[in-house]
C-alpha positions as CSV (number, residue, x, y, z in Angstrom):
1,X,-121.3,18.1,141.7
2,X,-119.8,20.4,144.4
3,X,-116.1,21.0,143.6
4,X,-115.5,20.3,147.3
5,X,-116.0,16.6,146.4
6,X,-113.7,14.6,144.1
7,X,-115.9,11.6,144.2
8,X,-119.6,10.7,144.7
9,X,-121.0,7.3,144.3
10,X,-124.8,7.5,144.0
11,X,-127.3,4.6,144.8
12,X,-124.8,1.9,143.9
13,X,-126.4,-1.6,143.9
14,X,-124.4,-4.7,143.0
15,X,-125.7,-8.3,143.1
16,X,-124.1,-11.7,142.9
17,X,-126.0,-15.0,142.7
18,X,-128.0,-15.3,145.9
19,X,-126.4,-12.2,147.5
20,X,-127.0,-8.4,147.3
21,X,-123.5,-7.2,148.0
22,X,-124.4,-3.5,147.7
23,X,-127.8,-2.1,148.3
24,X,-128.3,1.5,147.2
25,X,-125.0,2.7,148.7
26,X,-124.1,6.4,148.7
27,X,-120.5,7.5,149.3
28,X,-119.0,11.0,149.0
29,X,-115.3,11.8,149.3
30,X,-113.9,15.3,149.7
31,X,-110.9,16.5,147.6
32,X,-107.6,16.0,149.4
33,X,-108.9,14.1,152.5
34,X,-108.2,10.8,154.1
35,X,-111.5,8.9,154.0
36,X,-111.8,5.6,155.9
37,X,-114.3,3.0,154.9
38,X,-115.2,0.5,157.7
39,X,-117.6,-2.3,158.3
40,X,-117.7,-6.0,159.1
41,X,-116.5,-8.5,156.6
42,X,-119.1,-8.9,153.9
43,X,-120.4,-5.3,154.5
44,X,-119.5,-4.4,150.9
45,X,-116.4,-2.3,151.3
46,X,-114.1,-4.0,148.8
47,X,-117.0,-4.6,146.4
48,X,-117.7,-0.8,146.4
49,X,-114.1,-0.1,145.7
50,X,-114.0,-2.7,142.9
51,X,-117.0,-0.9,141.3
52,X,-115.1,2.4,141.5
53,X,-111.9,1.0,140.1
54,X,-113.5,-0.8,137.2
55,X,-113.0,-4.4,138.4
56,X,-116.8,-4.7,138.3
57,X,-117.4,-2.9,135.0
58,X,-120.1,-0.5,134.1
59,X,-123.3,-2.3,133.4
60,X,-122.8,-5.0,136.1
61,X,-124.1,-2.6,138.8
62,X,-126.7,0.1,139.0
63,X,-126.2,3.7,140.1
64,X,-123.7,6.4,139.1
65,X,-120.0,7.1,139.8
66,X,-119.4,10.9,139.6
67,X,-115.7,11.6,139.6
68,X,-114.2,15.1,139.0
69,X,-117.7,16.3,138.2
70,X,-118.4,13.8,135.5
71,X,-120.4,10.6,135.4
72,X,-118.0,7.7,134.7
73,X,-118.4,4.4,132.9
74,X,-115.3,2.4,133.8
75,X,-115.2,-0.9,132.0
76,X,-111.6,-1.8,133.0
77,X,-109.0,-0.9,135.7
78,X,-107.2,0.9,132.9
79,X,-110.2,3.2,132.4
80,X,-110.1,4.3,136.1
81,X,-106.3,4.6,136.1
82,X,-106.5,6.9,133.1
83,X,-108.7,9.2,135.2
84,X,-106.2,9.2,138.1
85,X,-107.6,6.5,140.3
86,X,-105.3,3.8,141.7
87,X,-106.1,0.9,144.0
88,X,-103.6,-1.0,146.2
89,X,-104.8,-4.3,147.3
90,X,-104.1,-6.3,150.5
91,X,-102.3,-8.9,148.3
92,X,-99.6,-6.9,146.5
93,X,-99.6,-7.1,142.7
94,X,-95.8,-7.1,142.2
95,X,-93.4,-9.4,140.3
96,X,-90.9,-10.6,142.9
97,X,-88.1,-11.5,140.5
98,X,-88.2,-8.3,138.5
99,X,-86.3,-5.1,139.6
100,X,-88.2,-2.4,141.4
101,X,-88.1,0.0,138.4
102,X,-89.7,-2.6,136.1
103,X,-92.5,-3.1,138.7
104,X,-93.1,0.6,139.0
105,X,-93.6,1.2,135.3
106,X,-95.0,-2.2,134.3
107,X,-98.0,-1.7,132.0
108,X,-97.2,2.0,131.3
109,X,-93.6,1.8,130.2
110,X,-91.6,4.8,129.2
111,X,-90.9,4.5,125.5
112,X,-88.2,5.9,123.2
113,X,-89.5,5.3,119.7
114,X,-90.4,1.6,119.6
115,X,-88.2,0.6,122.5
116,X,-88.4,1.0,126.3
117,X,-86.2,3.7,127.6
118,X,-84.6,1.9,130.5
119,X,-82.3,4.7,131.5
120,X,-85.3,7.2,131.9
121,X,-87.3,4.4,133.6
122,X,-84.6,4.0,136.3
123,X,-84.2,7.8,136.8
124,X,-88.0,8.3,137.2
125,X,-88.3,5.3,139.4
126,X,-85.7,6.8,141.7
127,X,-87.9,10.0,141.8
128,X,-91.0,7.9,142.7
129,X,-89.1,6.1,145.4
130,X,-87.9,9.4,146.9
131,X,-91.5,10.5,147.1
132,X,-92.4,7.5,149.3
133,X,-89.1,7.8,151.2
134,X,-87.8,4.4,150.2
135,X,-84.0,4.7,149.9
136,X,-83.1,1.6,147.9
137,X,-81.5,0.8,144.5
138,X,-84.3,0.7,142.0
139,X,-82.4,-2.1,140.2
140,X,-82.9,-4.4,143.3
141,X,-85.4,-7.3,142.8
142,X,-88.6,-6.7,144.7
143,X,-88.3,-10.1,146.5
144,X,-85.4,-8.7,148.5
145,X,-87.6,-6.1,150.2
146,X,-89.7,-6.7,153.3
147,X,-93.5,-6.5,153.1
148,X,-93.6,-2.9,154.3
149,X,-91.2,-1.7,151.6
150,X,-93.0,-3.7,148.9
151,X,-96.1,-1.7,150.0
152,X,-94.1,1.5,149.3
153,X,-93.2,0.2,145.9
154,X,-96.9,-0.3,145.2
155,X,-97.5,3.4,146.2
156,X,-94.6,4.5,144.1
157,X,-96.2,2.6,141.2
158,X,-99.5,4.5,141.8
159,X,-97.8,7.8,141.9
160,X,-96.0,7.1,138.6
161,X,-99.4,7.1,137.0
162,X,-100.1,10.7,138.2
163,X,-103.0,9.5,140.3
164,X,-105.3,11.9,142.1
165,X,-107.0,9.3,144.3
166,X,-105.5,6.2,145.9
167,X,-107.5,3.4,147.4
168,X,-105.8,1.4,150.1
169,X,-107.4,-1.9,150.9
170,X,-106.3,-3.1,154.3
171,X,-102.8,-1.6,153.8
172,X,-101.4,-2.4,157.3
173,X,-102.9,-5.9,157.8
174,X,-99.5,-7.7,157.0
175,X,-97.2,-5.0,158.4
176,X,-95.4,-4.7,161.7
177,X,-96.0,-1.7,164.0
178,X,-93.1,0.4,162.6
179,X,-94.0,-0.2,159.0
180,X,-97.7,0.5,159.8
181,X,-96.8,3.8,161.4
182,X,-94.5,4.7,158.5
183,X,-97.3,4.0,156.0
184,X,-99.8,6.2,157.9
185,X,-97.3,9.0,158.0
186,X,-96.8,8.7,154.2
187,X,-100.6,8.9,153.7
188,X,-100.6,12.2,155.6
189,X,-97.9,13.4,153.4
190,X,-99.8,12.4,150.3
191,X,-102.8,14.3,151.6
192,X,-100.7,17.4,152.1
193,X,-99.5,17.1,148.5
194,X,-103.2,17.1,147.3
195,X,-103.8,13.4,146.8
196,X,-107.0,12.0,148.1
197,X,-106.8,8.7,150.0
198,X,-109.5,6.1,150.7
199,X,-108.5,3.5,153.3
200,X,-110.4,0.3,154.0
201,X,-109.3,-1.0,157.4
202,X,-110.4,-3.1,160.4
203,X,-107.8,-1.5,162.7
204,X,-110.0,1.1,164.4
205,X,-107.1,2.6,166.3
206,X,-105.4,3.5,163.0
207,X,-108.8,4.7,161.6
208,X,-109.5,7.1,164.4
209,X,-105.9,8.4,164.3
210,X,-105.8,9.2,160.6
211,X,-109.3,9.7,159.2
212,X,-110.8,13.0,158.2
213,X,-114.1,11.2,157.5
214,X,-115.3,7.7,158.3
215,X,-118.1,6.0,156.4
216,X,-119.6,2.9,157.9
217,X,-121.2,0.1,155.7
218,X,-123.3,-2.6,157.1
219,X,-124.9,-5.5,155.1
220,X,-124.2,-3.7,151.9
221,X,-125.8,-0.4,152.9
222,X,-124.5,3.0,154.0
223,X,-125.1,3.5,157.7
224,X,-123.4,6.8,158.4
225,X,-120.5,9.1,157.6
226,X,-118.7,10.7,160.6
227,X,-116.7,13.9,160.4
228,X,-113.6,13.5,162.6
229,X,-113.8,17.2,163.6
230,X,-117.5,17.2,164.6
231,X,-118.7,13.7,165.4
232,X,-118.1,11.0,167.9
233,X,-115.4,8.8,166.2
234,X,-114.6,6.7,169.3
235,X,-114.0,3.0,168.7
236,X,-117.1,2.2,170.7
237,X,-119.3,4.4,168.4
238,X,-117.8,3.0,165.2
239,X,-118.3,-0.6,166.4
240,X,-121.9,0.2,167.4
241,X,-122.6,1.4,163.8
242,X,-120.7,-1.5,162.2
243,X,-122.4,-4.3,164.0
244,X,-125.7,-2.6,164.9
245,X,-125.3,-3.3,168.5
246,X,-123.1,-2.3,171.4
247,X,-120.2,-4.6,172.2
248,X,-119.7,-4.5,176.0
249,X,-116.4,-6.2,175.7
250,X,-114.1,-7.0,172.8
251,X,-113.1,-10.4,174.3
252,X,-115.8,-12.7,175.5
253,X,-115.3,-13.9,179.1
254,X,-114.5,-17.5,180.0
255,X,-115.7,-19.0,183.3
256,X,-113.0,-19.8,185.8
257,X,-112.2,-23.5,185.6
258,X,-109.8,-26.2,186.6
259,X,-107.3,-26.9,183.8
260,X,-106.4,-30.5,183.0
261,X,-103.0,-32.2,182.8
262,X,-100.4,-31.1,180.3
263,X,-101.7,-32.1,176.9
264,X,-99.0,-30.7,174.6
265,X,-95.3,-30.0,175.1
266,X,-92.4,-28.9,173.0
267,X,-89.0,-29.9,174.5
268,X,-85.6,-28.4,173.6
269,X,-86.5,-27.5,170.0
270,X,-83.5,-26.2,168.0
271,X,-84.0,-25.5,164.3
272,X,-81.8,-24.3,161.5
273,X,-82.7,-22.8,158.2
274,X,-80.9,-25.1,155.7
275,X,-80.7,-22.3,153.1
276,X,-78.7,-19.9,155.3
277,X,-77.2,-22.3,157.8
278,X,-78.5,-20.0,160.6
279,X,-80.4,-21.2,163.7
280,X,-83.9,-19.8,163.7
281,X,-85.1,-21.5,167.0
282,X,-82.9,-22.0,170.0
283,X,-83.8,-24.6,172.7
284,X,-87.5,-23.7,172.7
285,X,-89.6,-25.2,175.5
286,X,-93.4,-24.7,176.1
287,X,-96.3,-26.6,177.4
288,X,-100.1,-26.4,177.1
289,X,-102.7,-28.0,179.5
290,X,-106.0,-29.5,178.5
291,X,-108.6,-26.8,178.1
292,X,-106.0,-24.0,178.1
293,X,-105.4,-21.1,175.6
294,X,-101.7,-20.3,175.5
295,X,-100.6,-17.2,173.6
296,X,-97.4,-17.0,171.7
297,X,-96.3,-13.4,171.3
298,X,-93.3,-11.7,169.8
299,X,-92.3,-9.2,167.1
300,X,-92.3,-10.1,163.4
301,X,-89.4,-12.5,162.8
302,X,-89.3,-13.7,166.3
303,X,-89.8,-17.3,165.2
304,X,-93.4,-18.0,166.2
305,X,-94.6,-19.4,162.9
306,X,-91.3,-21.3,162.3
307,X,-91.9,-22.9,165.7
308,X,-95.4,-24.0,164.8
309,X,-94.5,-25.3,161.4
310,X,-91.4,-27.2,162.8
311,X,-93.6,-29.2,165.1
312,X,-96.4,-29.6,162.6
313,X,-94.6,-32.1,160.4
314,X,-92.0,-29.5,159.2
315,X,-93.6,-28.9,155.7
316,X,-90.9,-26.3,154.8
317,X,-88.0,-28.7,155.4
318,X,-86.2,-26.9,158.2
319,X,-83.2,-28.7,159.7
320,X,-84.4,-29.9,163.1
321,X,-81.2,-30.2,165.2
322,X,-82.9,-31.3,168.4
323,X,-86.2,-31.5,170.1
324,X,-89.4,-33.5,170.6
325,X,-93.1,-33.1,170.8
326,X,-95.2,-34.7,173.5
327,X,-98.9,-35.1,173.0
328,X,-101.0,-36.6,175.8
329,X,-97.9,-38.1,177.4
330,X,-96.6,-39.7,174.2
331,X,-93.3,-38.5,172.6
332,X,-93.3,-37.8,168.8
333,X,-91.2,-36.6,166.0
334,X,-93.5,-35.9,163.1
335,X,-92.1,-36.4,159.6
336,X,-95.1,-34.9,157.8
337,X,-98.2,-32.8,158.5
338,X,-100.3,-35.9,157.9
339,X,-98.4,-37.7,160.7
340,X,-99.1,-34.7,163.0
341,X,-102.8,-34.7,162.1
342,X,-103.1,-38.4,162.8
343,X,-101.7,-37.9,166.3
344,X,-104.0,-35.0,167.2
345,X,-102.2,-31.8,166.2
346,X,-103.7,-29.3,163.8
347,X,-102.4,-26.0,162.4
348,X,-104.6,-23.1,161.1
349,X,-102.3,-21.2,158.7
350,X,-101.8,-17.4,159.0
351,X,-102.1,-17.3,155.2
352,X,-105.6,-18.6,154.7
353,X,-105.7,-17.7,151.0
354,X,-102.3,-19.1,150.1
355,X,-102.0,-22.2,152.4
356,X,-105.3,-22.6,154.3
357,X,-108.0,-22.9,151.6
358,X,-108.5,-23.9,148.0
359,X,-110.3,-20.6,146.9
360,X,-111.7,-21.9,143.6
361,X,-113.4,-24.8,145.4
362,X,-116.6,-24.6,147.5
363,X,-117.3,-24.6,151.2
364,X,-118.1,-28.3,151.2
365,X,-114.8,-29.3,149.5
366,X,-112.7,-27.1,151.9
367,X,-114.5,-28.2,155.1
368,X,-113.7,-31.9,154.6
369,X,-110.4,-31.6,152.8
370,X,-108.1,-32.5,155.8
371,X,-110.0,-35.7,156.7
372,X,-111.5,-37.2,153.6
373,X,-110.6,-40.7,154.8
374,X,-113.4,-40.4,157.4
375,X,-115.9,-40.0,154.5
376,X,-114.8,-43.0,152.4
377,X,-117.3,-45.7,151.8
378,X,-115.8,-48.6,150.0
379,X,-113.5,-47.0,147.4
380,X,-115.4,-43.6,147.0
381,X,-116.3,-40.6,149.1
382,X,-119.8,-40.8,150.6
383,X,-121.3,-37.6,149.1
384,X,-124.3,-37.6,151.4
385,X,-122.1,-37.8,154.5
386,X,-119.9,-35.1,153.2
387,X,-122.9,-32.8,152.7
388,X,-124.1,-33.5,156.2
389,X,-120.6,-32.7,157.7
390,X,-120.2,-29.5,155.7
391,X,-123.7,-28.3,156.7
392,X,-123.1,-29.1,160.3
393,X,-119.9,-27.0,160.5
394,X,-121.5,-24.2,158.5
395,X,-124.3,-24.0,161.1
396,X,-122.1,-24.6,164.2
397,X,-119.6,-21.9,163.1
398,X,-122.2,-19.6,161.7
399,X,-120.6,-19.4,158.3
400,X,-122.5,-16.8,156.3
401,X,-123.0,-18.3,152.9
402,X,-126.0,-19.0,150.7
403,X,-125.0,-22.7,150.7
404,X,-122.0,-25.1,151.0
405,X,-121.8,-25.0,147.2
406,X,-120.6,-21.4,147.3
407,X,-117.0,-20.9,146.2
408,X,-114.8,-19.9,149.1
409,X,-113.3,-17.1,147.1
410,X,-116.7,-15.3,147.2
411,X,-116.9,-15.3,151.0
412,X,-115.7,-12.5,153.2
413,X,-112.4,-12.8,155.1
414,X,-114.1,-13.7,158.4
415,X,-116.2,-16.4,156.8
416,X,-113.2,-17.8,154.9
417,X,-111.4,-18.0,158.3
418,X,-114.4,-19.9,159.8
419,X,-114.2,-22.4,156.9
420,X,-110.5,-22.9,157.5
421,X,-111.1,-23.6,161.2
422,X,-114.0,-26.0,160.3
423,X,-111.5,-27.9,158.1
424,X,-109.3,-28.5,161.1
425,X,-112.1,-29.2,163.6
426,X,-113.2,-32.0,161.3
427,X,-110.0,-33.9,162.1
428,X,-110.9,-33.7,165.9
429,X,-107.6,-32.5,167.1
430,X,-106.4,-32.6,170.7
431,X,-104.2,-29.5,170.1
432,X,-105.0,-26.7,167.7
433,X,-102.4,-24.1,166.7
434,X,-104.1,-20.9,165.5
435,X,-101.6,-18.6,163.6
436,X,-102.9,-15.0,163.4
437,X,-106.5,-16.3,163.6
438,X,-108.1,-12.8,163.2
439,X,-105.8,-11.2,160.7
440,X,-107.8,-9.1,158.2
441,X,-111.2,-9.6,159.7
442,X,-113.6,-7.2,161.4
443,X,-114.5,-6.8,165.0
444,X,-117.8,-8.7,164.7
445,X,-116.1,-11.7,163.1
446,X,-113.3,-11.5,165.6
447,X,-115.8,-11.8,168.4
448,X,-117.2,-14.9,166.8
449,X,-113.8,-16.5,166.5
450,X,-113.0,-15.6,170.1
451,X,-116.3,-17.1,171.2
452,X,-115.5,-20.3,169.2
453,X,-112.1,-20.6,170.8
454,X,-113.7,-20.4,174.2
455,X,-116.2,-23.1,173.3
456,X,-113.4,-25.4,172.0
457,X,-111.5,-25.2,175.3
458,X,-114.5,-25.2,177.7
459,X,-116.8,-27.7,176.1
460,X,-114.5,-29.8,173.9
461,X,-111.5,-29.8,176.2
462,X,-109.2,-28.8,173.4
463,X,-105.8,-27.2,173.9
464,X,-105.1,-24.1,171.9
465,X,-101.9,-22.2,171.0
466,X,-102.7,-18.8,169.6
467,X,-100.0,-16.9,167.7
468,X,-100.9,-13.3,167.3
469,X,-99.2,-10.0,166.5
470,X,-102.0,-8.1,168.2
471,X,-100.9,-7.7,171.7
472,X,-104.3,-6.7,173.2
473,X,-105.7,-9.9,171.6
474,X,-103.1,-12.1,173.2
475,X,-103.7,-10.5,176.6
476,X,-107.5,-10.6,176.2
477,X,-107.7,-14.3,175.2
478,X,-104.8,-16.2,176.8
479,X,-104.8,-18.1,180.1
480,X,-101.0,-18.0,179.9
481,X,-98.5,-16.7,177.3
482,X,-95.0,-17.2,176.1
483,X,-92.9,-14.4,174.5
484,X,-90.4,-15.0,171.8
485,X,-87.5,-12.9,170.6
486,X,-85.0,-13.9,167.8
487,X,-85.8,-17.6,168.1
488,X,-85.6,-17.7,171.9
489,X,-88.4,-18.0,174.5
490,X,-87.7,-14.9,176.6
491,X,-90.5,-15.1,179.1
492,X,-93.6,-16.8,180.4
493,X,-96.5,-15.0,182.0
494,X,-99.9,-15.9,183.5
495,X,-102.9,-13.8,182.4
496,X,-102.8,-12.1,185.7
497,X,-99.1,-11.2,185.5
498,X,-99.1,-10.1,181.8
499,X,-99.1,-6.4,180.9
500,X,-98.3,-4.7,177.5
501,X,-95.2,-3.2,179.0
502,X,-93.9,-6.6,180.4
503,X,-94.6,-8.4,177.1
504,X,-92.9,-5.7,175.0
505,X,-89.8,-5.8,177.2
506,X,-89.6,-9.5,176.7
507,X,-90.3,-9.2,173.0
508,X,-87.2,-6.9,172.5
509,X,-85.3,-9.1,175.0
510,X,-84.9,-6.6,177.8
511,X,-86.1,-9.0,180.4
């Protein structure tokens, strides 16, 4: 292999029951570059990286991994790490209760005889933290760090293993703008120090800003590799290669229409966190008309999700000091999510894997989970009816799965999100709160979610509240939007009035 390349994956094919996840994929990475791997959900990106890192062990796939000029046969993650390959997943693999230094050296402890040398561990952890520019006490428990800084601890952990190649799987999907930019800057510094980086990302703006090379996968096959210095790496061209067609607009258009009466209203909502005694929402008021999509924007920590959960039966036990919810003219105070659901309110969680779905169960189970009572016949669930319902939503939402018996854990992020939405559509809500509905999914799947939202408001007369950290998404999809800052509603704008500058001024409470 040419010494210019640190890695070459040749003719990689990986199959699962009923699915060919990788079909003769070829992938080459130059030494010391930032190489971005893009494609729709289900294109095979994460599977390819799991083959490389030893998650899918040698013998479960066909083809060759050539790393540092030698054919490798990784049977475990430890095998790939021993060769200098580290992978950092979207869901961080840290122990929240343990101190930072234990997390950094967990699994490759520094020994002194038969005992762990804690003093040396702390000293070296400080050196690793300095490399990632995280100025914190290494004795601090990881749980006290925000998500962006926990990501830096993961990178420090990789550097402590003397890695030569780091794989970043959707590294900025859960980060705010500042933390995302900080991470991209760090990746450039890692590149300058000679470390090769592979980044999987759906955020094409970041991809075009940082990549030396971009490889596009589609339906488990390599479509092209683009050199940032020579080729067209515009977002339009990347999308064209990802989806196999040109997307004229990222946000599907809705026909101009008359909105109905006010369907949903929050009045004077003030909420306190009982653990800290601090108010997290202050006199929040908002309303949504029938057939309207209302965006709820704000920076991380502005209180958007807390607002949604407070009105959706308050599952986290916030102290609600004042406020009421009005649905279709009737005032409510929901004591549980079940009470909210019964009265026509549904909430699609931002954390689909943790709170939205039961990953070890199948599509059928997850689709009907929120409304099993509708399937009860006598004292048991009517299995035939459940199959009919699950297949109907699978077809209507275009869930890409071999069957409704497929485990949800095996679906791509975009298809998992469709199953989560299907679960809530089955309760026939009047009002649907979508919390970060397109987080961690690709542009093609996003378009399908947006189209589905349009259908729900146009054809079904549903009212939607969309919480999103993606400002272009809120501007592109909302009929009207509210902006939050530090628990307050700081502004309300129509689609025609809203601009990025206006929204950001409201988000940082500059008026």
